[in-house]
C-alpha positions as CSV (number, residue, x, y, z in Angstrom):
1,M,-22.3,-3.3,5.0
2,A,-23.8,-6.8,5.4
3,Q,-25.0,-6.3,1.7
4,S,-22.1,-6.0,0.1
5,Y,-21.8,-9.9,-0.1
6,G,-24.1,-11.9,-2.2
7,R,-25.5,-15.3,-0.9
8,D,-22.3,-17.7,-1.0
9,H,-24.4,-21.2,-2.4
10,L,-21.4,-22.8,-3.6
11,H,-20.6,-26.2,-1.2
12,D,-17.3,-27.7,-0.6
13,S,-18.1,-30.3,-3.4
14,V,-18.2,-27.6,-6.2
15,S,-14.9,-29.2,-7.6
16,K,-16.3,-32.5,-7.8
17,R,-19.4,-31.8,-9.0
18,S,-19.3,-32.1,-12.9
19,R,-17.7,-35.2,-12.7
20,D,-19.6,-37.1,-10.4
21,P,-23.8,-36.8,-10.6
22,S,-24.2,-38.0,-7.3
23,S,-22.8,-35.4,-5.2
24,D,-25.6,-33.2,-5.2
25,Y,-27.7,-35.7,-2.9
26,N,-23.8,-36.3,-0.9
27,S,-23.6,-32.7,-0.2
28,D,-27.3,-32.8,0.9
29,K,-26.6,-35.9,2.8
30,R,-23.4,-34.1,4.8
31,H,-25.7,-31.0,5.5
32,R,-28.2,-33.0,7.0
33,A,-25.2,-35.0,8.9
34,A,-24.1,-31.7,10.1
35,S,-27.6,-30.6,11.7
36,D,-27.9,-34.0,13.7
37,E,-24.3,-33.7,14.9
38,A,-24.9,-29.8,15.8
39,Q,-28.0,-31.3,18.0
40,H,-25.6,-34.6,19.4
41,R,-23.0,-32.6,20.6
42,P,-22.6,-31.8,24.4
43,A,-23.6,-28.4,25.5
44,G,-20.6,-27.1,26.7
45,T,-19.0,-27.0,23.4
46,L,-19.1,-25.3,19.8
47,S,-18.4,-26.8,16.7
48,T,-16.4,-24.7,14.3
49,R,-17.1,-27.1,11.0
50,R,-17.3,-25.0,8.0
51,Q,-20.6,-26.2,6.6
52,L,-22.9,-25.7,9.9
53,Y,-21.6,-21.9,9.2
54,E,-22.9,-22.1,5.3
55,R,-26.2,-20.0,5.9
56,N,-27.1,-16.6,4.4
57,F,-24.6,-13.7,5.8
58,P,-26.3,-12.2,9.3
59,L,-27.1,-8.8,10.1
60,Y,-24.2,-7.0,10.5
61,K,-24.8,-3.2,10.9
62,Q,-22.7,-0.7,9.6
63,P,-20.4,0.4,12.2
64,V,-20.4,4.2,14.1
65,E,-17.3,5.5,15.5
66,V,-18.3,6.6,19.4
67,G,-14.4,7.6,20.1
68,F,-11.2,6.9,19.9
69,F,-7.9,7.4,22.0
70,S,-3.8,8.1,21.8
71,L,-1.6,6.0,23.5
72,D,1.7,7.9,23.5
73,S,5.7,6.7,22.9
74,R,5.5,5.5,26.7
75,R,1.7,4.0,26.4
76,N,0.5,6.5,28.5
77,F,-3.9,7.2,27.9
78,F,-4.8,10.4,25.9
79,N,-9.0,10.7,25.2
80,D,-7.9,12.7,21.9
81,Q,-6.6,11.9,18.9
82,R,-2.9,13.3,19.4
83,Q,-1.6,10.0,17.3
84,L,-3.2,9.7,14.3
85,R,-1.7,10.4,11.0
86,Y,-2.3,10.8,7.4
87,Y,-1.5,8.6,4.3
88,V,1.2,9.7,1.7
89,E,0.2,8.1,-1.2
90,P,3.8,6.5,-2.3
91,R,4.8,5.6,-5.8
92,K,3.7,2.4,-7.4
93,S,7.4,1.1,-7.1
94,P,8.9,3.0,-4.0
95,D,11.9,1.4,-3.3
96,F,11.8,1.6,0.4
97,N,14.0,0.2,2.2
98,L,12.3,-1.7,5.5
99,R,15.5,-3.0,7.2
100,D,16.9,1.2,7.7
101,G,16.7,2.0,11.2
102,Y,16.1,-1.6,13.0
103,T,19.5,-1.2,14.7
104,S,20.0,2.0,15.7
105,R,16.4,3.7,15.6
106,F,13.6,1.6,17.0
107,V,11.9,1.5,20.4
108,K,9.8,-1.8,20.9
109,R,6.7,-2.2,23.0
110,D,7.5,-5.0,25.5
111,D,4.8,-7.4,24.2
112,G,5.6,-9.4,27.2
113,V,3.6,-6.9,29.5
114,K,-0.5,-7.6,29.3
115,E,-2.6,-4.2,28.8
116,K,-6.0,-7.0,28.9
117,L,-8.9,-4.1,28.3
118,D,-7.6,-1.8,30.2
119,H,-6.9,1.2,27.7
120,V,-10.7,0.6,26.6
121,L,-11.9,0.3,29.9
122,K,-10.3,3.8,30.1
123,W,-12.1,5.4,27.5
124,I,-15.4,3.6,29.0
125,L,-14.8,5.5,32.0
126,A,-14.1,8.9,30.2
127,N,-17.2,8.3,27.4
128,R,-19.6,6.9,29.2
129,D,-22.2,9.9,27.7
130,K,-21.0,8.7,24.1
131,I,-22.2,4.9,24.2
132,Q,-25.1,4.9,22.4
133,T,-27.8,3.5,24.2
134,R,-30.7,4.5,21.5
135,D,-32.2,0.6,21.1
136,Q,-31.8,-0.5,24.5
137,T,-34.7,-2.0,25.9
138,S,-33.5,-2.9,29.7
139,S,-32.0,0.2,30.6
140,S,-31.6,-1.4,34.3
141,S,-30.3,-4.5,33.9
142,C,-27.6,-3.7,31.6
143,A,-25.3,-0.2,32.6
144,L,-23.4,0.1,29.1
145,G,-26.1,-0.9,27.2
146,V,-24.0,-3.1,25.2
147,D,-23.8,-6.9,24.9
148,F,-20.3,-7.5,24.7
149,V,-16.9,-5.1,25.5
150,T,-13.5,-6.7,23.4
151,W,-10.6,-5.8,21.1
152,R,-11.4,-5.6,17.6
153,G,-8.0,-8.3,17.6
154,H,-10.1,-10.8,19.3
155,L,-13.0,-10.6,17.2
156,T,-10.8,-11.1,14.4
157,K,-9.6,-14.4,15.8
158,V,-13.2,-15.5,16.2
159,L,-14.1,-14.3,13.0
160,T,-11.1,-16.7,11.1
161,T,-11.5,-20.0,13.5
162,P,-13.0,-22.4,10.6
163,Y,-9.8,-21.6,8.6
164,E,-7.4,-21.7,11.2
165,T,-5.1,-24.6,11.1
166,Q,-1.8,-23.2,13.0
167,E,-2.8,-21.1,16.1
168,G,-5.5,-21.7,18.9
169,W,-6.6,-19.1,21.2
170,M,-8.2,-18.7,24.8
171,L,-10.4,-15.9,25.5
172,A,-11.5,-14.9,29.3
173,A,-15.3,-13.3,29.7
174,S,-16.8,-11.8,32.8
175,K,-20.1,-10.7,33.0
176,F,-20.5,-7.1,34.9
177,R,-23.9,-5.2,35.1
178,G,-25.5,-6.8,32.1
179,T,-22.6,-6.5,29.9
180,I,-19.9,-9.5,29.1
181,Y,-16.0,-8.3,28.8
182,I,-14.1,-10.5,26.7
183,S,-10.0,-10.3,26.9
184,E,-7.2,-12.9,25.8
185,V,-5.1,-15.0,27.3
186,E,-1.8,-16.0,26.2
187,T,-1.8,-19.8,25.2
188,E,1.1,-21.8,26.1
189,A,2.0,-22.1,22.4
190,A,1.9,-18.4,21.3
191,R,3.9,-17.6,24.7
192,A,6.4,-20.4,23.6
193,N,6.7,-18.9,20.0
194,R,7.6,-14.9,21.7
195,M,9.9,-16.1,24.1
196,T,11.8,-18.4,21.2
197,R,11.1,-15.8,17.6
198,S,14.3,-15.7,15.9
199,E,16.3,-12.5,15.0
200,R,15.0,-12.7,11.2
201,Q,11.1,-12.9,12.3
202,E,11.4,-10.2,15.3
203,E,13.2,-7.8,12.4
204,M,10.3,-9.0,10.1
205,M,8.0,-7.6,12.4
206,Y,9.7,-4.3,12.6
207,W,9.3,-4.2,8.9
208,G,5.2,-3.6,8.8
209,Y,5.8,-0.5,11.6
210,K,8.4,1.1,9.1
211,F,6.3,0.7,6.1
212,E,4.1,2.8,8.0
213,Q,6.5,5.3,8.6
214,Y,7.1,5.8,5.2
215,T,3.5,6.3,4.2
216,C,2.0,8.5,7.4
217,A,2.5,12.0,7.8
218,D,2.2,13.3,11.7
219,D,-0.5,16.4,10.4
220,V,-2.7,17.1,7.7
221,D,0.0,19.2,5.1
222,G,2.9,17.0,6.8
223,T,5.6,14.2,4.6
224,P,6.7,11.6,6.4
225,D,9.8,11.7,8.3
226,P,11.3,8.0,7.3
227,G,14.3,9.4,9.4
228,G,12.8,9.2,12.6
229,V,12.4,6.9,15.3
230,V,10.0,3.8,14.9
231,N,8.3,3.5,18.3
232,T,5.9,0.7,18.9
233,N,4.3,1.9,22.0
234,E,2.5,4.6,19.8
235,A,-1.0,4.4,18.8
236,F,-4.4,5.7,17.9
237,C,-7.1,3.5,18.5
238,T,-10.4,4.0,17.2
239,V,-13.7,2.8,19.6
240,V,-16.7,2.1,17.0
241,Q,-20.1,0.6,18.4
242,T,-21.9,-2.0,15.7
243,R,-24.6,-5.6,15.7
244,L,-23.9,-8.1,14.8
245,A,-27.6,-10.4,14.7
246,D,-28.5,-9.9,18.4
247,H,-25.5,-8.9,20.0
248,K,-24.5,-5.3,20.5
249,L,-21.1,-4.9,20.4
250,L,-18.4,-1.9,21.8
251,F,-14.8,-2.7,20.9
252,S,-11.6,-0.6,20.3
253,G,-8.8,-1.6,17.3
254,E,-5.8,0.3,16.0
255,V,-5.6,2.5,13.3
256,D,-3.3,3.3,10.8
257,C,-4.2,6.6,9.1
258,R,-6.4,8.0,7.6
259,V,-6.9,9.7,4.5
260,K,-6.1,13.5,3.7
261,D,-9.4,14.4,1.5
262,P,-11.4,16.5,4.4
263,D,-14.3,15.5,1.9
264,A,-13.9,11.7,2.9
265,P,-16.6,9.6,4.5
266,P,-16.4,10.1,8.6
267,A,-14.9,7.8,10.8
268,P,-14.3,4.6,10.2
269,G,-14.8,5.6,6.3
270,C,-11.4,7.4,6.5
271,Y,-9.5,5.3,7.7
272,V,-6.6,3.2,5.9
273,E,-4.8,-0.1,6.7
274,L,-1.5,-0.5,6.3
275,K,-0.1,-4.1,5.3
276,T,3.3,-5.8,4.2
277,S,3.7,-9.1,2.7
278,A,6.1,-11.0,0.5
279,E,6.0,-10.3,-3.5
280,I,4.0,-12.3,-5.3
281,C,5.7,-14.6,-7.9
282,T,4.2,-17.8,-8.8
283,P,0.6,-18.8,-9.2
284,K,0.8,-20.8,-6.0
285,Q,1.8,-17.8,-3.9
286,R,-0.7,-15.9,-5.3
287,S,-3.2,-18.4,-4.1
288,N,-1.9,-18.5,-0.8
289,F,-2.2,-15.3,-0.3
290,H,-5.8,-15.4,-1.1
291,R,-6.4,-18.2,1.0
292,Y,-4.2,-17.5,4.1
293,K,-3.4,-13.5,4.1
294,L,-6.7,-12.0,2.9
295,L,-8.8,-14.0,5.1
296,K,-6.8,-12.0,8.1
297,W,-6.8,-9.0,6.5
298,W,-10.5,-8.4,5.3
299,A,-11.6,-9.9,8.6
300,Q,-9.8,-7.0,10.9
301,S,-10.7,-4.3,8.4
302,F,-14.3,-5.5,8.1
303,L,-15.3,-5.6,11.6
304,P,-14.8,-2.1,12.3
305,G,-15.8,-0.7,9.2
306,V,-12.5,0.7,7.6
307,P,-12.6,0.9,3.7
308,Q,-9.5,0.2,2.5
309,I,-6.1,-1.7,2.6
310,V,-2.8,-0.4,1.0
311,A,0.1,-3.6,1.1
312,G,3.2,-3.1,0.3
313,F,4.5,-5.8,-1.3
314,R,8.4,-6.4,-0.6
315,D,11.5,-8.5,-1.4
316,H,13.2,-11.0,0.5
317,D,15.5,-8.0,1.8
318,G,12.7,-6.0,3.4
319,I,12.8,-3.2,-0.3
320,V,9.0,-2.8,-1.2
321,V,9.0,-3.1,-4.8
322,S,5.0,-1.7,-5.8
323,I,2.4,-1.0,-3.6
324,E,-1.8,-2.6,-4.1
325,T,-4.5,-0.8,-2.7
326,F,-7.4,-3.5,-1.9
327,Q,-11.7,-2.3,-0.9
328,T,-12.4,-4.5,1.7
329,S,-15.8,-4.8,0.7
330,K,-14.4,-6.2,-2.9
331,I,-11.7,-9.2,-1.6
332,S,-14.3,-11.9,-1.1
333,H,-14.9,-11.2,-5.2
334,L,-11.4,-11.4,-5.2
335,I,-11.4,-14.7,-4.1
336,K,-14.5,-16.8,-6.0
337,N,-12.5,-18.9,-7.7
338,E,-10.3,-20.4,-5.4
339,I,-11.2,-23.9,-4.8
340,N,-12.3,-24.8,-1.5
341,C,-11.7,-20.8,-0.2
342,W,-12.7,-19.1,2.8
343,K,-16.5,-17.5,3.1
344,P,-17.3,-13.9,4.9
345,T,-20.6,-15.8,5.4
346,V,-18.9,-18.5,7.2
347,C,-16.5,-16.1,9.4
348,M,-19.5,-14.0,10.5
349,N,-22.4,-17.0,11.1
350,F,-19.4,-18.3,13.4
351,C,-18.7,-14.9,15.6
352,N,-22.2,-15.1,15.8
353,D,-23.0,-18.0,17.2
354,F,-19.8,-17.8,19.4
355,L,-21.2,-15.0,20.8
356,S,-24.4,-16.6,21.7
357,F,-22.3,-19.6,22.9
358,V,-20.8,-16.8,25.1
359,K,-24.1,-15.6,26.6
360,S,-25.7,-18.6,27.1
361,V,-22.7,-19.7,29.1
362,V,-21.7,-16.4,31.2
363,K,-24.7,-16.2,33.5
364,E,-23.4,-15.3,36.7
365,D,-22.7,-11.2,36.9
366,N,-19.5,-11.3,38.6
367,P,-16.2,-9.9,37.9
368,R,-14.2,-11.8,39.8
369,L,-15.8,-14.8,37.7
370,V,-14.2,-15.7,34.9
371,Y,-15.2,-18.1,32.0
372,L,-12.0,-19.3,30.1
373,F,-13.4,-20.3,26.4
374,E,-10.3,-22.3,24.3
375,W,-9.9,-23.7,21.0
376,D,-7.1,-25.5,18.7
377,P,-7.6,-26.2,15.5
378,H,-9.5,-29.1,14.5
379,R,-11.1,-29.0,18.1
380,D,-14.4,-27.3,19.7
381,V,-14.6,-24.5,21.7
382,T,-15.1,-25.7,25.2
383,Y,-14.4,-23.4,28.3
384,T,-13.5,-23.8,32.0
385,V,-15.2,-21.6,34.8
386,H,-12.5,-19.8,37.3
387,R,-13.5,-17.8,40.4
388,D,-11.0,-15.1,41.8
389,S,-8.2,-16.7,39.8
390,P,-5.0,-15.2,38.1
391,F,-7.3,-15.1,34.8
392,T,-9.4,-12.3,36.3
393,F,-9.1,-9.3,34.1
394,L,-11.4,-6.5,35.1
395,P,-9.7,-4.4,37.2
396,E,-10.6,-3.2,40.7
397,W,-10.4,0.4,39.7
398,Y,-12.8,0.2,36.6
399,V,-15.3,-2.2,38.9
400,K,-15.2,0.4,41.8
401,D,-15.8,3.5,39.5
402,T,-18.6,2.0,37.5
403,R,-20.4,1.2,40.8
404,S,-20.0,4.2,42.5
405,Q,-21.2,6.3,39.1
406,H,-24.2,3.8,39.2
407,S,-25.2,4.6,42.9
408,S,-24.4,8.3,42.1
409,H,-27.0,8.0,39.6
410,H,-29.9,6.2,41.8
């Protein structure tokens, strides 16, 4: 997958370059200053300045699905595919009413309940044998044979950090038996936003799930049932393994549906991500869509190797007026003509450096010890260390079970 992006040598100064003959020199000076700055930064921080990450695209291995799990209407975990749905292609101008059922046929998940990594950990306990430890070098020090375990959503936040100007994040990391686990901690700002969402915001969150109901069938020969209940507790999640440069990753992410074609590539190559967005009527709106929305969509689908994104464009009243399909691998070409736009190579290099930074900090192997990495827009990434604190997130049942497994093998 790494090869799908050519090297991106456009500097931020590309728009000036035609007018300013000295801009080549200036940009060279700026890159020199950026690398000097990196050398003189305190060791406990990581810069998010984009210029530092304009290097060649790092190696990113094609993600391989090693498993999956389902969460039912009450968030119960099942080590199977029961919640997987099938994509049914809608008409070009489908006229779906996304407001339908909001007040009468909607069961909303309690997003105040923080599940941390629990579902992923349940999958690991049930499927240790499926985790590929082929290219493992030191089997004794690292029980799982992977460097990091996390959710895809947490990595998406890391990927988009160099371009994010609104929302910061907090990520908790603990090392246990050689593997670093990364779980999100809700920031004060995110909590305030969640507690004060307007009715309109709440309804617009529903619209995305409603669009899925219009475009997904429960089985391969079925048709969508838009008259049913939307229950946002239900989920189907893929678990993938991949490698970013020197970092072996195991992560899970929710999947909306798969294509019906039985000859489609194996998962995750058969999966489809579904999105809704406001219809685009002006060049300014298109530019904003490219700069902000497509960045998040690309990062979210590129990480687990989901090849296509189907977007329903809706009007102000929640009526889907058009459908567009985006190939994840081609999104970077769509944005090429935007001045100062985001670059996949910056995102991936920053993620790579962030994981290296985490490895350099998280040294003590102790599930009760949490290293809390924090970032606010326009700042460096910093961290604090917490022993036996409320931030501890690896549950006792996981630690115990993993330890007893280990002792029974020796």
